[in-house]
C-alpha positions as CSV (number, residue, x, y, z in Angstrom):
1,M,-18.6,14.2,26.2
2,N,-19.4,11.3,23.5
3,L,-16.6,8.8,22.7
4,S,-15.5,10.5,19.4
5,E,-15.0,13.7,21.4
6,K,-13.1,11.8,24.3
7,I,-10.8,10.2,21.8
8,K,-10.1,13.5,19.8
9,Q,-9.6,15.5,23.0
10,G,-7.8,12.9,25.1
11,N,-4.2,11.8,25.2
12,R,-2.8,9.8,22.3
13,P,-3.2,7.0,21.5
14,F,-6.7,5.9,22.5
15,V,-5.9,2.1,22.8
16,I,-8.7,-0.6,22.2
17,A,-7.4,-4.0,23.2
18,G,-8.4,-7.6,23.6
19,P,-8.8,-11.1,21.8
20,C,-9.5,-11.4,18.1
21,S,-12.1,-13.9,19.4
22,A,-13.7,-14.7,22.5
23,E,-13.0,-18.3,23.3
24,S,-14.3,-18.8,26.7
25,E,-15.4,-16.7,29.7
26,Q,-11.8,-17.6,31.5
27,Q,-10.1,-16.4,28.4
28,T,-11.8,-13.1,27.6
29,V,-12.0,-12.0,31.3
30,S,-8.4,-12.8,32.2
31,V,-7.0,-11.1,29.4
32,C,-9.0,-8.1,29.7
33,Q,-7.9,-8.0,33.4
34,E,-4.4,-8.2,32.4
35,I,-4.8,-5.5,30.1
36,A,-6.4,-3.3,32.5
37,K,-3.8,-4.0,35.0
38,N,-1.1,-2.6,32.8
39,N,-3.2,0.5,32.2
40,S,-2.7,-0.5,28.4
41,A,-6.1,0.3,26.9
42,Q,-9.1,2.9,27.3
43,M,-11.6,0.1,25.6
44,L,-11.9,-3.7,25.5
45,R,-12.8,-5.7,22.4
46,A,-13.5,-9.2,21.7
47,G,-14.9,-11.0,18.4
48,I,-18.3,-12.6,19.0
49,W,-19.2,-13.3,15.5
50,K,-16.4,-14.0,13.2
51,P,-17.2,-13.4,9.2
52,R,-14.9,-15.9,7.9
53,T,-14.0,-16.5,4.2
54,R,-14.9,-20.0,4.0
55,P,-17.0,-22.3,6.0
56,G,-15.7,-24.7,8.7
57,C,-13.5,-22.0,10.1
58,F,-14.2,-20.9,13.9
59,E,-16.9,-18.4,13.2
60,G,-17.2,-17.1,16.9
61,V,-18.8,-18.3,20.2
62,G,-22.0,-16.2,19.2
63,E,-24.5,-14.8,21.7
64,E,-23.2,-16.5,24.9
65,G,-19.7,-14.7,24.5
66,L,-21.5,-11.2,24.9
67,A,-21.9,-11.8,28.5
68,W,-18.2,-12.4,28.8
69,I,-16.9,-9.2,27.3
70,V,-19.6,-7.2,29.3
71,N,-18.4,-8.8,32.5
72,A,-15.0,-8.2,31.8
73,G,-15.9,-4.4,31.3
74,K,-17.7,-4.3,34.4
75,L,-14.7,-6.1,36.3
76,T,-12.1,-3.4,34.9
77,N,-14.5,-0.4,34.6
78,L,-13.6,-0.2,30.9
79,P,-16.3,0.4,28.2
80,T,-16.6,-2.6,25.6
81,T,-16.9,-2.9,21.9
82,I,-17.7,-5.8,19.6
83,E,-18.5,-6.3,15.7
84,V,-22.0,-6.3,14.5
85,A,-22.9,-7.5,10.8
86,K,-26.6,-7.5,10.9
87,K,-29.8,-6.3,12.7
88,S,-29.8,-9.5,15.3
89,H,-26.3,-8.8,16.3
90,V,-27.2,-5.3,17.1
91,E,-30.2,-6.2,19.0
92,L,-28.4,-8.8,21.1
93,A,-25.4,-6.5,21.9
94,L,-27.7,-3.7,23.1
95,K,-29.5,-6.0,25.1
96,A,-26.4,-7.3,26.7
97,G,-25.1,-3.8,27.6
98,V,-22.1,-3.6,25.2
99,S,-20.9,0.1,25.2
100,C,-19.9,0.5,21.5
101,L,-20.4,-1.2,18.2
102,W,-17.7,-1.6,15.4
103,I,-18.6,-2.3,11.8
104,G,-16.1,-4.7,10.1
105,A,-14.3,-4.3,6.7
106,R,-16.6,-7.2,5.2
107,T,-19.6,-5.2,6.2
108,T,-18.9,-1.7,5.3
109,V,-18.3,-2.8,1.7
110,N,-22.1,-3.7,1.4
111,P,-24.4,-0.5,1.5
112,F,-27.4,-2.6,2.1
113,A,-25.9,-4.3,5.3
114,V,-24.7,-0.9,6.5
115,Q,-28.2,0.5,6.1
116,E,-29.8,-2.4,7.9
117,I,-27.4,-1.7,11.1
118,A,-28.0,2.0,10.8
119,D,-31.6,1.5,10.8
120,A,-31.5,-0.8,13.8
121,L,-29.7,1.9,15.8
122,K,-32.5,4.7,14.8
123,G,-33.0,6.6,18.2
124,V,-30.3,4.6,20.2
125,D,-27.5,6.8,21.7
126,I,-24.4,4.5,21.2
127,P,-20.9,5.1,19.6
128,V,-20.3,3.3,16.2
129,M,-16.8,2.6,14.8
130,I,-16.5,1.8,11.1
131,K,-13.7,0.2,9.6
132,N,-12.8,0.9,6.0
133,P,-14.1,-1.4,3.5
134,M,-12.0,-4.2,2.2
135,N,-11.4,-2.4,-1.2
136,P,-9.6,1.0,-1.4
137,D,-13.0,3.1,-2.1
138,L,-13.3,6.2,-0.2
139,N,-16.7,7.2,-1.2
140,L,-18.1,3.7,0.2
141,W,-16.4,4.4,3.6
142,L,-17.7,8.0,3.6
143,G,-21.1,6.5,2.7
144,A,-21.1,4.4,5.7
145,F,-20.8,7.4,8.0
146,E,-23.5,9.3,5.9
147,R,-25.9,6.4,6.4
148,F,-25.3,6.2,10.4
149,E,-25.7,10.3,10.3
150,K,-29.0,10.2,8.4
151,V,-30.7,8.2,11.1
152,G,-29.2,10.3,14.0
153,V,-26.2,8.3,15.1
154,T,-23.3,10.8,15.1
155,D,-20.9,9.7,17.6
156,L,-19.0,8.1,15.1
157,T,-15.1,6.9,14.7
158,A,-13.2,5.6,11.8
159,I,-10.7,2.4,12.0
160,H,-8.2,1.9,9.4
161,R,-7.4,-1.6,9.2
162,G,-6.0,-1.7,5.5
163,F,-7.2,-3.0,2.1
164,S,-7.3,-6.6,0.6
165,V,-4.8,-7.6,-1.8
166,Y,-3.7,-10.7,-3.2
167,N,-0.5,-12.4,-1.6
168,H,1.1,-9.2,-0.8
169,R,4.8,-9.7,0.0
170,K,4.6,-7.8,3.5
171,Y,1.1,-7.2,4.5
172,R,-2.1,-8.9,5.2
173,N,-3.7,-5.8,4.2
174,V,-1.9,-3.0,2.6
175,P,-2.3,0.2,4.6
176,S,-2.5,2.7,1.5
177,W,-2.0,5.5,4.1
178,E,-3.5,7.8,1.5
179,L,-7.0,6.7,2.1
180,P,-7.3,7.4,5.8
181,I,-5.6,10.6,5.2
182,A,-8.2,11.5,2.3
183,L,-11.0,10.5,4.7
184,N,-9.5,12.8,7.4
185,E,-9.4,15.7,4.8
186,K,-13.3,15.0,4.2
187,R,-14.1,14.6,8.0
188,P,-11.7,16.3,10.1
189,E,-13.7,16.1,13.0
190,T,-13.9,12.3,12.9
191,P,-11.1,10.4,15.2
192,I,-9.1,7.7,13.2
193,I,-8.0,4.5,14.9
194,C,-5.5,2.3,13.4
195,D,-5.6,-1.3,13.3
196,P,-2.2,-2.5,12.9
197,S,-3.4,-6.3,13.7
198,H,-5.2,-6.5,10.5
199,I,-2.9,-4.5,8.6
200,T,0.0,-6.7,9.2
201,G,-1.2,-10.2,9.9
202,N,2.0,-10.5,11.8
203,R,2.8,-9.5,15.4
204,E,6.5,-8.7,14.4
205,L,5.3,-5.8,12.3
206,L,2.9,-4.4,15.0
207,F,5.2,-1.8,16.5
208,E,6.3,-0.4,13.0
209,V,3.0,0.2,11.7
210,S,1.4,1.4,15.2
211,Q,4.5,4.0,15.1
212,K,3.8,5.1,11.5
213,A,0.1,5.8,12.4
214,M,1.3,7.7,15.3
215,D,3.7,9.7,13.1
216,L,0.8,10.4,11.0
217,N,-1.1,11.7,13.8
218,F,-3.8,9.1,14.1
219,D,-5.9,9.3,17.3
220,G,-5.7,5.6,18.5
221,L,-4.8,1.9,18.0
222,M,-6.9,-1.3,18.0
223,I,-4.5,-4.3,18.9
224,E,-5.6,-7.6,19.1
225,T,-4.4,-9.2,22.6
226,H,-4.6,-12.7,23.7
227,P,-3.1,-14.5,26.7
228,D,-1.7,-17.5,24.6
229,P,-1.4,-16.1,21.0
230,D,0.2,-18.9,19.4
231,N,-2.8,-21.1,20.5
232,A,-5.6,-18.7,19.5
233,W,-8.6,-20.0,17.8
234,S,-8.3,-17.4,15.2
235,D,-5.6,-14.9,13.4
236,A,-3.1,-16.4,15.9
237,A,0.0,-14.7,14.1
238,Q,-1.3,-11.2,14.5
239,Q,-2.0,-11.4,18.4
240,I,0.2,-10.6,21.0
241,T,0.2,-10.9,24.9
242,P,-0.8,-8.0,27.4
243,T,2.8,-8.0,28.5
244,R,3.9,-7.2,24.7
245,L,1.0,-4.8,24.1
246,K,2.3,-2.8,27.2
247,E,6.0,-3.0,25.8
248,I,4.8,-1.6,22.1
249,L,2.8,1.1,23.6
250,E,5.9,2.1,25.9
251,A,8.2,2.1,22.9
252,I,6.2,4.4,20.8
253,V,7.4,7.8,20.3
254,L,4.6,10.2,20.4
255,R,5.2,13.4,18.3
256,S,3.2,16.9,18.7
257,A,1.4,18.3,16.0
258,I,1.9,21.6,17.6
259,V,5.0,23.7,16.4
260,S,6.8,26.2,17.9
261,K,6.9,29.7,16.4
262,D,10.7,29.4,15.5
263,V,10.3,26.0,14.0
264,A,7.5,26.9,12.2
265,T,9.2,29.9,10.5
266,Q,12.1,27.6,9.3
267,I,9.4,24.9,8.1
268,R,7.6,27.7,6.3
269,E,10.9,28.9,4.5
270,I,11.5,25.4,3.4
271,R,7.9,24.9,2.2
272,D,8.1,28.1,0.1
273,K,11.0,26.7,-1.5
274,V,9.1,23.3,-2.0
275,S,6.3,25.3,-3.4
276,D,8.5,26.9,-6.0
277,L,9.8,23.6,-7.2
278,D,6.1,22.2,-7.3
279,D,5.1,25.3,-9.8
280,R,8.2,24.2,-11.9
281,L,7.4,20.6,-11.8
282,F,3.7,21.4,-12.9
283,D,5.0,23.7,-15.7
284,L,7.2,21.1,-17.1
285,L,4.4,18.4,-16.8
286,S,2.1,20.7,-18.8
287,E,4.7,21.1,-21.3
288,R,5.3,17.3,-21.5
289,M,1.8,16.7,-22.3
290,N,1.7,19.2,-25.0
291,F,4.4,17.2,-26.7
292,S,2.3,14.0,-26.0
293,E,-0.5,15.7,-27.9
294,E,1.7,16.5,-30.9
295,V,2.7,12.7,-30.9
296,G,-0.9,11.9,-30.8
297,Q,-1.7,14.2,-33.9
298,L,1.2,12.3,-35.7
299,K,-0.2,8.9,-34.7
300,R,-3.7,9.8,-35.8
301,E,-2.5,11.1,-39.3
302,N,-0.6,8.0,-40.0
303,N,-3.2,5.6,-38.1
304,I,-0.8,4.3,-35.4
305,T,-1.9,2.9,-32.2
306,I,-1.6,5.2,-28.9
307,L,0.0,2.2,-27.0
308,Q,3.5,1.4,-28.3
309,Q,4.2,-1.2,-25.6
310,E,8.0,-1.6,-26.7
311,H,8.7,2.0,-26.2
312,W,6.7,2.2,-23.1
313,T,8.7,-0.9,-21.3
314,K,11.9,0.8,-22.5
315,I,11.3,4.1,-20.8
316,I,9.9,2.5,-17.5
317,N,12.9,0.2,-17.4
318,R,15.2,3.1,-17.8
319,R,13.5,5.1,-15.1
320,L,13.5,2.3,-12.7
321,N,17.0,1.4,-13.2
322,S,18.0,4.9,-12.6
323,S,15.8,5.6,-9.4
324,G,18.6,5.1,-7.1
325,E,20.6,8.0,-8.8
326,Y,17.7,10.5,-7.7
327,Q,17.5,8.8,-4.4
328,L,13.9,7.8,-5.0
329,T,12.1,4.5,-4.5
330,T,11.4,2.3,-7.3
331,V,7.6,1.9,-5.8
332,F,7.4,5.7,-6.1
333,V,9.0,5.9,-9.7
334,R,6.8,3.2,-10.9
335,Q,3.6,5.1,-9.7
336,L,4.7,8.6,-10.8
337,M,5.6,7.1,-14.3
338,D,2.2,5.2,-14.4
339,A,0.3,8.4,-13.6
340,I,2.2,10.4,-16.2
341,H,1.8,7.5,-18.8
342,Q,-1.9,7.5,-18.2
343,E,-2.4,11.1,-18.6
344,S,-0.4,11.0,-21.6
345,I,-2.9,8.2,-22.9
346,R,-5.9,10.3,-22.0
347,R,-4.4,13.5,-23.9
348,Q,-3.7,11.3,-27.1
349,T,-6.9,9.6,-27.1
350,A,-8.5,13.1,-27.1
351,V,-6.6,14.1,-30.0
352,M,-7.2,10.8,-32.0
353,N,-10.8,10.4,-31.0
354,P,-12.2,13.9,-30.6
355,P,-15.7,14.1,-29.9
356,K,-17.9,14.9,-32.8
357,K,-19.8,18.2,-33.1
358,E,-23.7,18.1,-33.0
359,D,-23.6,19.3,-36.6
360,D,-21.4,16.5,-37.8
361,A,-23.7,13.9,-35.8
362,S,-26.9,15.3,-37.2
């Protein structure tokens, strides 16, 4: 059984834990042994090469750290995984005997780099885990899987670590849960591991995001674990001790995707009502867009711009201010109204700037 099958068919969550960066042999081995003693993980991780945003930051111990994580795996009888970003990393990792490789978000975003790593693994039987690209691009994430499959590497697992934004009020990388859900629609056989450490950037939020991932039926978690998190050489704020890791895992409520016959009947009855409401919603939206086209026709006839900013600001503020009356969050209302507005603009654009017929262009 390969790793992806083991994750899919095993008990949830499949946990990968270890330090953000291997800092010394003692640090790496000791924290991995503590994790194993607590039965908190099924795989050990450690950063060997660290892609940093700016030079001068700690960029990992490099090749010498490979022996540390591999030795930790032997001492605990657990498989090991590290991040690789180029061909030379792959060659050194394979030579050292690392059990599994992962592709980081900064690498997934670059198809040339992904292809280089895939080519280096042609003919090699080793599991590969692929983190989502830094930007929310589903096709880019899917493309990375396809590149490995084309060279015969099929034991693949996805890692959801969130998406880069500027100065978010809560998350280091916003989870954008719709992206991994969409990936699961396209690749239902591929297990998905959530990396709450990189999503949150804050150890206080790890449990919240881990629970959310389990509620969404994710297959596992990758959590950065350090013997002395506050003094870690990289990403100190998001790392936790082995003891805290054990506490988080014990606190998570695991819910089943299997539904009893009686409950399934009740859910189906409610879903039928929801489906009827959805039909009515789309009928109303279609009718609304017909009115948008009528407005577009008047704008065309009177040479008026599509966007009327003052009117739009008035509408959106009204809806946001009344969101509480409908028991809807302002975030949802904003996203919904923006989507409706963009569709309305599209419909009015088609009315005001219709494509020219071939006869007119000749």
